[in-house]
LOZA-473915 format. One record per atom (N, C-alpha, C): residue number from 1; residue in one letter; chain; atom name; x, y, z. Coordinates in pm, 1 decimal. Layout:
<sites>
     n   res   chain   atom          u          v          w
   NUM     A       A     CA          X          Y          Z
...
</sites>
This chain:
<sites>
     n   res   chain   atom          u          v          w
     1     X       A      N       85.3     -117.0        0.0
     1     X       A     CA        0.0        0.0        0.0
     1     X       A      C       89.6      122.9        0.0
     2     X       A      N       84.5      198.2     -102.8
     2     X       A     CA      166.8      319.7     -109.6
     2     X       A      C       95.1      422.0     -195.1
     3     X       A      N      111.4      545.3     -159.1
     3     X       A     CA       49.7      650.6     -239.8
     3     X       A      C      148.0      695.7     -345.5
     4     X       A      N       98.9      772.6     -438.4
     4     X       A     CA      183.3      819.3     -547.7
     4     X       A      C      285.7      921.8     -501.8
     5     X       A      N      247.6     1008.8     -411.0
     5     X       A     CA      338.3     1112.7     -362.9
     5     X       A      C      359.6     1095.4     -213.3
     6     X       A      N      483.4     1086.3     -171.6
     6     X       A     CA      513.4     1070.5      -30.4
     6     X       A      C      520.1     1207.2       34.2
     7     X       A      N      440.1     1225.2      137.4
     7     X       A     CA      437.7     1350.9      209.4
     7     X       A      C      562.0     1360.4      295.9
     8     X       A      N      628.5     1471.5      291.3
     8     X       A     CA      752.5     1488.2      365.6
     8     X       A      C      735.6     1563.5      497.1
     9     X       A      N      615.0     1614.5      523.4
     9     X       A     CA      589.4     1684.4      649.1
     9     X       A      C      460.9     1630.9      710.3
    10     X       A      N      462.3     1621.9      843.8
    10     X       A     CA      347.6     1564.8      913.7
    10     X       A      C      304.5     1650.4     1030.8
    11     X       A      N      175.5     1644.9     1059.0
    11     X       A     CA      122.7     1702.4     1182.0
    11     X       A      C      147.2     1598.3     1290.6
    12     X       A      N      230.2     1632.4     1390.0
    12     X       A     CA      264.5     1537.9     1496.6
    12     X       A      C      198.4     1572.3     1628.6
    13     X       A      N      140.3     1692.5     1636.4
    13     X       A     CA       76.6     1731.0     1760.8
    13     X       A      C      -14.0     1850.9     1742.0
    14     X       A      N      -93.1     1877.4     1845.2
    14     X       A     CA     -184.5     1991.3     1845.4
    14     X       A      C     -166.5     2065.1     1977.5
    15     X       A      N     -152.2     2196.7     1969.7
    15     X       A     CA     -138.8     2278.8     2090.0
    15     X       A      C     -274.0     2279.7     2161.1
    16     X       A      N     -272.2     2245.0     2289.9
    16     X       A     CA     -396.6     2233.0     2367.3
    16     X       A      C     -405.5     2331.3     2483.1
    17     X       A      N     -332.1     2442.5     2477.1
    17     X       A     CA     -344.3     2544.9     2579.9
    17     X       A      C     -211.1     2577.6     2643.1
    18     X       A      N     -205.8     2693.6     2708.0
    18     X       A     CA      -81.6     2736.0     2772.6
    18     X       A      C      -63.9     2662.8     2905.1
    19     X       A      N       61.2     2663.9     2954.7
    19     X       A     CA       94.1     2597.1     3080.7
    19     X       A      C      199.5     2680.4     3151.8
    20     X       A      N      170.3     2724.8     3271.1
    20     X       A     CA      266.6     2801.8     3348.2
    20     X       A      C      278.9     2945.7     3300.6
    21     X       A      N      386.9     3011.8     3346.6
    21     X       A     CA      403.2     3155.1     3317.7
    21     X       A      C      516.2     3186.2     3220.0
    22     X       A      N      585.6     3082.2     3169.7
    22     X       A     CA      702.0     3106.7     3084.0
    22     X       A      C      673.6     3095.6     2934.9
    23     X       A      N      548.3     3064.8     2897.1
    23     X       A     CA      516.4     3049.7     2755.4
    23     X       A      C      512.0     2905.6     2709.8
    24     X       A      N      522.3     2812.3     2802.8
    24     X       A     CA      506.3     2671.0     2767.8
    24     X       A      C      361.8     2645.1     2728.4
    25     X       A      N      341.9     2540.2     2651.5
    25     X       A     CA      205.3     2498.4     2623.5
    25     X       A      C      195.2     2347.7     2625.7
    26     X       A      N       70.5     2299.5     2641.1
    26     X       A     CA       41.6     2157.0     2641.3
    26     X       A      C       26.5     2111.0     2496.8
    27     X       A      N       77.6     1991.3     2469.9
    27     X       A     CA       70.5     1934.4     2335.6
    27     X       A      C        1.9     1798.7     2342.4
    28     X       A      N      -92.8     1777.0     2253.2
    28     X       A     CA     -153.0     1645.9     2234.4
    28     X       A      C      -86.4     1583.3     2112.4
    29     X       A      N      -27.6     1466.6     2129.9
    29     X       A     CA       37.3     1397.2     2019.0
    29     X       A      C      -67.8     1333.3     1929.6
    30     X       A      N      -55.7     1349.8     1799.3
    30     X       A     CA     -151.0     1289.0     1706.6
    30     X       A      C     -130.4     1138.5     1693.2
    31     X       A      N      -11.5     1089.9     1729.8
    31     X       A     CA       15.0      946.2     1723.0
    31     X       A      C       -7.2      878.2     1857.2
    32     X       A      N      -22.7      956.7     1963.7
    32     X       A     CA      -33.6      899.1     2097.0
    32     X       A      C      101.9      872.9     2160.9
    33     X       A      N      208.7      895.5     2085.8
    33     X       A     CA      344.6      876.0     2134.8
    33     X       A      C      409.7     1011.8     2158.7
    34     X       A      N      498.4     1018.7     2258.4
    34     X       A     CA      559.5     1147.2     2292.0
    34     X       A      C      712.5     1145.6     2287.1
    35     X       A      N      772.9     1030.5     2284.8
    35     X       A     CA      918.2     1020.4     2290.3
    35     X       A      C      991.1     1092.4     2178.8
    36     X       A      N      935.4     1092.6     2059.2
    36     X       A     CA     1002.4     1153.6     1944.2
    36     X       A      C     1011.0     1306.1     1953.4
    37     X       A      N      932.8     1367.9     2040.1
    37     X       A     CA      938.8     1513.5     2055.1
    37     X       A      C     1071.8     1558.8     2115.8
    38     X       A      N     1133.2     1474.3     2197.5
    38     X       A     CA     1256.9     1511.6     2266.7
    38     X       A      C     1371.2     1543.1     2170.7
    39     X       A      N     1371.0     1484.1     2053.0
    39     X       A     CA     1481.0     1506.2     1958.0
    39     X       A      C     1453.9     1620.8     1859.6
    40     X       A      N     1340.0     1685.5     1870.5
    40     X       A     CA     1306.5     1793.3     1777.0
    40     X       A      C     1380.8     1921.3     1814.7
    41     X       A      N     1445.7     1980.3     1715.8
    41     X       A     CA     1516.6     2106.7     1736.1
    41     X       A      C     1436.7     2225.0     1684.5
    42     X       A      N     1349.0     2198.0     1586.9
    42     X       A     CA     1270.3     2303.9     1524.5
    42     X       A      C     1136.0     2245.5     1483.8
    43     X       A      N     1030.5     2325.8     1500.0
    43     X       A     CA      897.0     2284.7     1457.4
    43     X       A      C      828.5     2402.8     1390.3
    44     X       A      N      726.5     2372.7     1313.3
    44     X       A     CA      641.7     2476.7     1256.2
    44     X       A      C      504.9     2465.7     1322.1
    45     X       A      N      445.3     2578.4     1353.4
    45     X       A     CA      307.5     2583.5     1401.9
    45     X       A      C      221.6     2635.5     1288.3
    46     X       A      N      109.3     2568.8     1264.5
    46     X       A     CA       22.8     2606.3     1153.2
    46     X       A      C     -123.1     2605.2     1196.7
    47     X       A      N     -196.8     2706.2     1152.2
    47     X       A     CA     -341.0     2708.5     1177.1
    47     X       A      C     -417.8     2676.1     1049.5
    48     X       A      N     -349.2     2633.5      946.5
    48     X       A     CA     -411.5     2600.7      819.2
    48     X       A      C     -397.3     2711.0      715.6
    49     X       A      N     -380.8     2836.2      762.1
    49     X       A     CA     -361.8     2946.5      668.8
    49     X       A      C     -226.2     3013.1      689.7
    50     X       A      N     -180.9     3017.2      813.2
    50     X       A     CA      -50.2     3076.4      845.0
    50     X       A      C       39.7     2970.0      906.3
    51     X       A      N      169.3     2990.4      890.3
    51     X       A     CA      266.1     2897.1      948.3
    51     X       A      C      385.3     2975.1      999.4
    52     X       A      N      433.4     2939.0     1120.1
    52     X       A     CA      549.2     3003.4     1180.4
    52     X       A      C      643.9     2896.5     1231.0
    53     X       A      N      774.1     2917.4     1208.7
    53     X       A     CA      876.4     2821.7     1250.9
    53     X       A      C      942.5     2870.7     1379.7
    54     X       A      N      967.1     2777.0     1471.6
    54     X       A     CA     1026.0     2808.8     1601.3
    54     X       A      C     1134.0     2707.8     1636.8
    55     X       A      N     1233.8     2751.5     1710.8
    55     X       A     CA     1332.5     2662.8     1771.4
    55     X       A      C     1270.2     2604.9     1898.6
    56     X       A      N     1293.8     2477.2     1923.0
    56     X       A     CA     1242.6     2412.2     2043.3
    56     X       A      C     1341.5     2435.9     2156.6
    57     X       A      N     1295.8     2495.8     2265.8
    57     X       A     CA     1381.1     2517.4     2382.7
    57     X       A      C     1376.8     2397.8     2476.7
    58     X       A      N     1257.7     2340.1     2496.5
    58     X       A     CA     1248.6     2223.7     2584.9
    58     X       A      C     1118.4     2148.9     2562.3
    59     X       A      N     1120.0     2022.2     2600.3
    59     X       A     CA      999.4     1939.4     2604.0
    59     X       A      C     1002.7     1859.5     2732.7
    60     X       A      N      887.7     1842.5     2795.0
    60     X       A     CA      875.3     1761.1     2915.6
    60     X       A      C      753.5     1672.1     2900.8
    61     X       A      N      776.6     1542.1     2913.6
    61     X       A     CA      668.2     1446.7     2902.5
    61     X       A      C      598.9     1432.4     3037.6
    62     X       A      N      465.7     1426.9     3035.9
    62     X       A     CA      385.9     1402.8     3155.2
    62     X       A      C      277.9     1300.9     3118.5
    63     X       A      N      194.8     1266.2     3212.5
    63     X       A     CA       90.6     1166.9     3186.4
    63     X       A      C       -2.9     1214.7     3075.9
    64     X       A      N       -4.8     1145.1     2964.1
    64     X       A     CA      -93.5     1171.9     2850.9
    64     X       A      C      -79.6     1310.7     2789.6
    65     X       A      N       29.2     1380.5     2814.3
    65     X       A     CA       49.6     1510.9     2752.2
    65     X       A      C      198.2     1541.7     2747.3
    66     X       A      N      229.8     1649.0     2678.4
    66     X       A     CA      366.9     1694.6     2666.9
    66     X       A      C      365.4     1845.3     2687.7
    67     X       A      N      465.1     1894.6     2757.8
    67     X       A     CA      480.1     2038.9     2772.6
    67     X       A      C      596.4     2080.7     2683.8
    68     X       A      N      574.4     2183.2     2602.6
    68     X       A     CA      675.1     2228.5     2506.6
    68     X       A      C      697.4     2377.8     2523.0
    69     X       A      N      824.4     2417.3     2515.8
    69     X       A     CA      862.5     2558.8     2520.6
    69     X       A      C      934.6     2590.2     2391.5
    70     X       A      N      886.2     2692.9     2320.9
    70     X       A     CA      946.9     2734.8     2195.6
    70     X       A      C     1008.7     2873.0     2212.6
    71     X       A      N     1120.7     2895.7     2145.1
    71     X       A     CA     1189.2     3025.5     2151.2
    71     X       A      C     1097.9     3133.9     2096.5
    72     X       A      N     1090.0     3245.3     2168.6
    72     X       A     CA     1009.3     3358.6     2123.6
    72     X       A      C      868.9     3361.1     2179.3
    73     X       A      N      825.7     3253.5     2241.2
    73     X       A     CA      695.2     3250.6     2308.2
    73     X       A      C      726.5     3250.9     2457.2
    74     X       A      N      705.4     3366.1     2522.8
    74     X       A     CA      756.2     3384.4     2658.9
    74     X       A      C      651.6     3419.8     2763.0
    75     X       A      N      524.3     3408.4     2729.1
    75     X       A     CA      419.8     3437.6     2827.4
    75     X       A      C      299.1     3347.7     2800.3
    76     X       A      N      213.8     3333.0     2901.2
    76     X       A     CA       92.7     3253.0     2879.2
    76     X       A      C        3.9     3311.4     2769.5
    77     X       A      N        2.5     3443.9     2759.3
    77     X       A     CA      -79.9     3508.9     2657.4
    77     X       A      C      -28.7     3477.7     2516.5
    78     X       A      N      104.5     3480.9     2498.9
    78     X       A     CA      162.1     3446.2     2368.5
    78     X       A      C      135.4     3299.5     2335.5
    79     X       A      N      150.4     3210.9     2434.3
    79     X       A     CA      125.2     3068.0     2412.4
    79     X       A      C      -20.9     3044.1     2375.5
    80     X       A      N     -112.3     3116.4     2441.1
    80     X       A     CA     -256.0     3099.2     2416.0
    80     X       A      C     -294.2     3135.9     2272.8
    81     X       A      N     -218.1     3224.4     2208.8
    81     X       A     CA     -247.6     3260.8     2069.5
    81     X       A      C     -236.9     3141.8     1975.8
    82     X       A      N     -159.1     3040.9     2014.7
    82     X       A     CA     -137.7     2924.0     1928.5
    82     X       A      C     -225.0     2805.5     1967.7
    83     X       A      N     -321.0     2826.1     2055.5
    83     X       A     CA     -411.5     2719.0     2095.4
    83     X       A      C     -481.8     2661.9     1971.9
    84     X       A      N     -481.3     2530.8     1961.0
    84     X       A     CA     -540.4     2453.5     1850.1
    84     X       A      C     -458.2     2457.8     1721.4
    85     X       A      N     -340.6     2522.4     1721.7
    85     X       A     CA     -253.9     2517.5     1604.3
    85     X       A      C     -188.9     2379.5     1598.3
    86     X       A      N     -154.1     2338.4     1479.0
    86     X       A     CA      -91.2     2207.7     1457.2
    86     X       A      C       60.9     2222.6     1459.1
    87     X       A      N      128.1     2120.1     1510.5
    87     X       A     CA      274.1     2115.4     1510.7
    87     X       A      C      316.3     2029.2     1391.9
    88     X       A      N      390.4     2089.3     1300.2
    88     X       A     CA      428.3     2024.0     1175.0
    88     X       A      C      579.8     2006.0     1172.1
    89     X       A      N      623.4     1884.3     1136.8
    89     X       A     CA      766.7     1853.9     1131.5
    89     X       A      C      798.1     1770.7     1007.9
    90     X       A      N      926.0     1763.6      969.3
    90     X       A     CA      965.2     1675.1      859.6
    90     X       A      C      941.6     1528.4      896.6
    91     X       A      N      926.0     1444.9      795.9
    91     X       A     CA      903.1     1301.0      814.8
    91     X       A      C     1004.0     1238.7      911.3
    92     X       A      N     1130.1     1278.8      903.3
    92     X       A     CA     1234.3     1218.0      988.9
    92     X       A      C     1210.0     1242.8     1137.4
    93     X       A      N     1131.9     1345.2     1173.1
    93     X       A     CA     1104.2     1376.6     1313.5
    93     X       A      C      971.6     1319.4     1362.6
    94     X       A      N      896.7     1258.9     1274.7
    94     X       A     CA      768.8     1199.3     1314.2
    94     X       A      C      794.4     1067.5     1386.8
    95     X       A      N      693.1     1018.2     1455.8
    95     X       A     CA      702.6      891.6     1528.0
    95     X       A      C      738.4      779.8     1430.7
    96     X       A      N      833.2      695.4     1467.1
    96     X       A     CA      874.0      583.7     1381.9
    96     X       A      C      763.3      479.3     1376.2
    97     X       A      N      734.7      432.7     1256.6
    97     X       A     CA      627.1      336.7     1236.8
    97     X       A      C      667.8      195.0     1273.4
    98     X       A      N      572.2      118.2     1320.9
    98     X       A     CA      588.8      -24.8     1345.4
    98     X       A      C      536.7      -99.7     1222.7
    99     X       A      N      553.8     -230.4     1222.0
    99     X       A     CA      503.3     -313.1     1112.9
    99     X       A      C      351.1     -294.7     1101.9
   100     X       A      N      301.0     -285.0      980.2
   100     X       A     CA      158.7     -267.8      950.2
   100     X       A      C      100.9     -136.9     1003.1
   101     X       A      N      182.4      -33.2     1012.9
   101     X       A     CA      136.7      101.2     1046.5
   101     X       A      C      168.4      193.3      930.1
   102     X       A      N       81.5      293.4      907.6
   102     X       A     CA      102.3      390.6      801.8
   102     X       A      C       67.8      528.0      855.0
   103     X       A      N      132.3      628.3      801.2
   103     X       A     CA       92.4      764.6      830.2
   103     X       A      C      -35.3      792.9      753.4
   104     X       A      N     -126.8      865.9      814.2
   104     X       A     CA     -251.6      900.9      746.9
   104     X       A      C     -222.2      972.0      615.8
   105     X       A      N     -124.5     1060.6      615.4
   105     X       A     CA      -91.3     1135.5      493.4
   105     X       A      C      -51.5     1042.7      378.9
   106     X       A      N       11.2      928.6      411.0
   106     X       A     CA       53.4      835.7      306.4
   106     X       A      C      -63.3      757.2      247.8
   107     X       A      N     -177.3      756.1      316.6
   107     X       A     CA     -294.6      687.1      263.1
   107     X       A      C     -364.6      768.4      155.0
   108     X       A      N     -345.7      900.3      160.9
   108     X       A     CA     -409.0      986.7       61.6
   108     X       A      C     -352.1      956.7      -76.7
   109     X       A      N     -438.8      933.7     -170.9
   109     X       A     CA     -396.4      899.9     -306.1
   109     X       A      C     -394.8      749.9     -331.4
   110     X       A      N     -414.3      669.1     -227.2
   110     X       A     CA     -416.9      523.4     -244.7
   110     X       A      C     -547.9      479.6     -309.5
   111     X       A      N     -540.1      373.1     -386.3
   111     X       A     CA     -660.1      315.2     -447.0
   111     X       A      C     -736.9      236.1     -342.3
   112     X       A      N     -869.2      237.4     -354.9
   112     X       A     CA     -956.9      158.9     -268.6
   112     X       A      C    -1014.3       47.1     -355.2
   113     X       A      N     -994.9      -75.5     -308.4
   113     X       A     CA    -1035.9     -193.4     -384.3
   113     X       A      C    -1157.7     -257.8     -321.3
   114     X       A      N    -1245.1     -310.9     -404.0
   114     X       A     CA    -1356.8     -392.2     -358.1
   114     X       A      C    -1320.9     -536.1     -390.0
   115     X       A      N    -1317.5     -620.1     -286.4
   115     X       A     CA    -1284.7     -761.4     -305.6
   115     X       A      C    -1409.7     -844.5     -280.2
   116     X       A      N    -1448.9     -918.8     -379.5
   116     X       A     CA    -1567.7    -1003.2     -366.8
   116     X       A      C    -1522.9    -1148.0     -347.5
   117     X       A      N    -1571.3    -1207.2     -239.1
   117     X       A     CA    -1540.3    -1347.6     -213.5
   117     X       A      C    -1625.5    -1434.0     -306.6
   118     X       A      N    -1564.8    -1536.0     -364.0
   118     X       A     CA    -1638.6    -1628.1     -449.2
   118     X       A      C    -1679.5    -1748.5     -366.1
   119     X       A      N    -1794.7    -1805.2     -395.3
   119     X       A     CA    -1845.8    -1919.5     -319.0
   119     X       A      C    -1748.1    -2035.5     -323.4
   120     X       A      N    -1717.4    -2090.6     -206.4
   120     X       A     CA    -1629.0    -2205.9     -198.6
   120     X       A      C    -1482.4    -2171.9     -213.6
   121     X       A      N    -1449.4    -2046.9     -237.7
   121     X       A     CA    -1310.8    -2006.8     -254.5
   121     X       A      C    -1285.0    -1885.8     -165.0
   122     X       A      N    -1186.8    -1895.9      -78.1
   122     X       A     CA    -1159.5    -1784.5       12.9
   122     X       A      C    -1066.7    -1681.0      -48.6
   123     X       A      N    -1011.3    -1710.0     -165.9
   123     X       A     CA     -925.0    -1612.7     -232.5
   123     X       A      C    -1012.4    -1505.0     -296.1
   124     X       A      N     -980.8    -1377.4     -272.4
   124     X       A     CA    -1063.6    -1270.9     -330.5
   124     X       A      C    -1047.5    -1262.7     -481.5
   125     X       A      N    -1157.0    -1232.8     -548.4
   125     X       A     CA    -1153.3    -1212.5     -693.1
   125     X       A      C    -1119.8    -1066.0     -717.7
   126     X       A      N    -1006.6    -1041.2     -778.3
   126     X       A     CA     -964.6     -903.8     -805.8
   126     X       A      C     -932.9     -890.4     -953.0
   127     X       A      N     -985.9     -788.0    -1014.8
   127     X       A     CA     -946.2     -756.4    -1151.0
   127     X       A      C     -935.9     -605.0    -1162.0
   128     X       A      N     -900.1     -555.4    -1279.3
   128     X       A     CA     -877.5     -411.6    -1292.2
   128     X       A      C    -1003.9     -329.1    -1270.2
   129     X       A      N    -1120.9     -390.1    -1271.1
   129     X       A     CA    -1244.9     -318.6    -1244.7
   129     X       A      C    -1279.2     -313.5    -1095.8
   130     X       A      N    -1194.5     -369.5    -1010.2
   130     X       A     CA    -1222.0     -374.7     -867.8
   130     X       A      C    -1185.1     -247.0     -794.0
   131     X       A      N    -1116.3     -153.6     -858.3
   131     X       A     CA    -1083.8      -26.1     -794.2
   131     X       A      C    -1211.1       56.4     -791.8
   132     X       A      N    -1254.7       92.6     -668.5
   132     X       A     CA    -1379.5      167.1     -656.7
   132     X       A      C    -1357.0      315.3     -629.7
   133     X       A      N    -1234.1      353.5     -595.2
   133     X       A     CA    -1208.4      494.2     -569.4
   133     X       A      C    -1068.0      519.6     -520.9
   134     X       A      N    -1045.5      644.1     -476.6
   134     X       A     CA     -915.3      689.1     -428.1
   134     X       A      C     -934.6      762.5     -296.2
   135     X       A      N     -848.8      734.9     -198.6
   135     X       A     CA     -854.8      803.8      -70.2
   135     X       A      C     -815.2      950.3      -91.9
   136     X       A      N     -902.0     1042.1      -50.4
   136     X       A     CA     -872.6     1184.8      -65.8
   136     X       A      C     -839.6     1251.2       66.6
   137     X       A      N     -893.1     1197.3      176.9
   137     X       A     CA     -866.9     1258.4      307.2
   137     X       A      C     -904.2     1160.2      417.2
   138     X       A      N     -849.6     1181.2      534.5
   138     X       A     CA     -885.7     1106.1      653.7
   138     X       A      C     -906.8     1209.4      762.9
   139     X       A      N    -1023.4     1205.5      826.7
   139     X       A     CA    -1054.7     1302.3      931.0
   139     X       A      C    -1095.4     1230.6     1058.4
   140     X       A      N    -1077.5     1298.6     1171.3
   140     X       A     CA    -1115.9     1242.0     1299.5
   140     X       A      C    -1266.6     1248.5     1311.4
   141     X       A      N    -1326.3     1138.3     1354.7
   141     X       A     CA    -1471.2     1132.8     1363.2
   141     X       A      C    -1523.0     1090.4     1498.6
   142     X       A      N    -1463.3     1138.7     1604.6
   142     X       A     CA    -1510.1     1105.7     1739.1
   142     X       A      C    -1455.6      973.5     1786.6
   143     X       A      N    -1521.8      863.8     1754.7
   143     X       A     CA    -1477.9      732.9     1802.8
   143     X       A      C    -1379.4      665.3     1708.1
   144     X       A      N    -1343.7      731.7     1600.5
   144     X       A     CA    -1250.1      673.4     1505.2
   144     X       A      C    -1221.6      770.9     1393.1
   145     X       A      N    -1160.8      720.6     1289.1
   145     X       A     CA    -1127.7      804.6     1175.1
   145     X       A      C    -1221.7      775.9     1060.0
   146     X       A      N    -1254.2      879.8      985.6
   146     X       A     CA    -1339.5      867.9      869.1
   146     X       A      C    -1253.8      883.5      744.5
   147     X       A      N    -1267.1      790.2      652.5
   147     X       A     CA    -1189.7      792.8      529.0
   147     X       A      C    -1278.1      847.8      418.5
   148     X       A      N    -1233.4      956.9      356.3
   148     X       A     CA    -1306.3     1015.2      243.5
   148     X       A      C    -1252.8      952.3      116.1
   149     X       A      N    -1343.0      907.5       32.6
   149     X       A     CA    -1305.8      837.4      -90.0
   149     X       A      C    -1372.9      903.7     -209.2
   150     X       A      N    -1293.4      937.4     -309.6
   150     X       A     CA    -1347.0      986.3     -436.0
   150     X       A      C    -1378.6      862.7     -519.1
   151     X       A      N    -1507.9      838.6     -543.7
   151     X       A     CA    -1547.5      718.2     -614.3
   151     X       A      C    -1509.2      725.3     -760.8
   152     X       A      N    -1471.5      611.8     -813.8
   152     X       A     CA    -1438.2      598.0     -955.1
   152     X       A      C    -1566.1      611.5    -1037.7
   153     X       A      N    -1553.4      664.0    -1158.2
   153     X       A     CA    -1670.2      675.6    -1246.6
   153     X       A      C    -1726.2      538.7    -1281.9
   154     X       A      N    -1641.3      436.3    -1280.9
   154     X       A     CA    -1683.9      301.2    -1315.3
   154     X       A      C    -1753.6      230.9    -1200.3
   155     X       A      N    -1751.2      290.2    -1082.6
   155     X       A     CA    -1810.6      227.8     -964.9
   155     X       A      C    -1962.7      230.5     -975.1
   156     X       A      N    -2026.5      114.6     -955.9
   156     X       A     CA    -2172.4      108.5     -970.4
   156     X       A      C    -2236.7       47.2     -846.3
   157     X       A      N    -2206.9      102.3     -730.2
   157     X       A     CA    -2270.1       54.1     -607.2
   157     X       A      C    -2406.9      113.6     -591.9
</sites>
């Protein structure tokens, strides 16, 4: 499973509010892992329309959260301005994948196949007409992730 274009930058966390008086903020990891943040020297914060790059001064792991201090953000008020902004880093700084794990960004552009089981045969019947669409996006949907699929014109469900 591979997409046509490999994304080189990933959202690894979301700012979830200021912490303390020095400009630190709480970070929610998008992967659920926090160890990889310790090696980050620089991150970008993005709200979807604007992006700003910062040097990482420190990270501290705590129960189910991470506290991060970035150069140039020195008060709770400055930290609060970035609430809900995404933390974007190069692929090399993202959480390392385990076997059978993929980055959501790498799923975008993948083909979606329909496999029909044939009676008495557990091997799926696949032919070139079995592609039903292409993954265009993956969004959080409360209890799980929702996969958006652009259906193929040949799809007749």
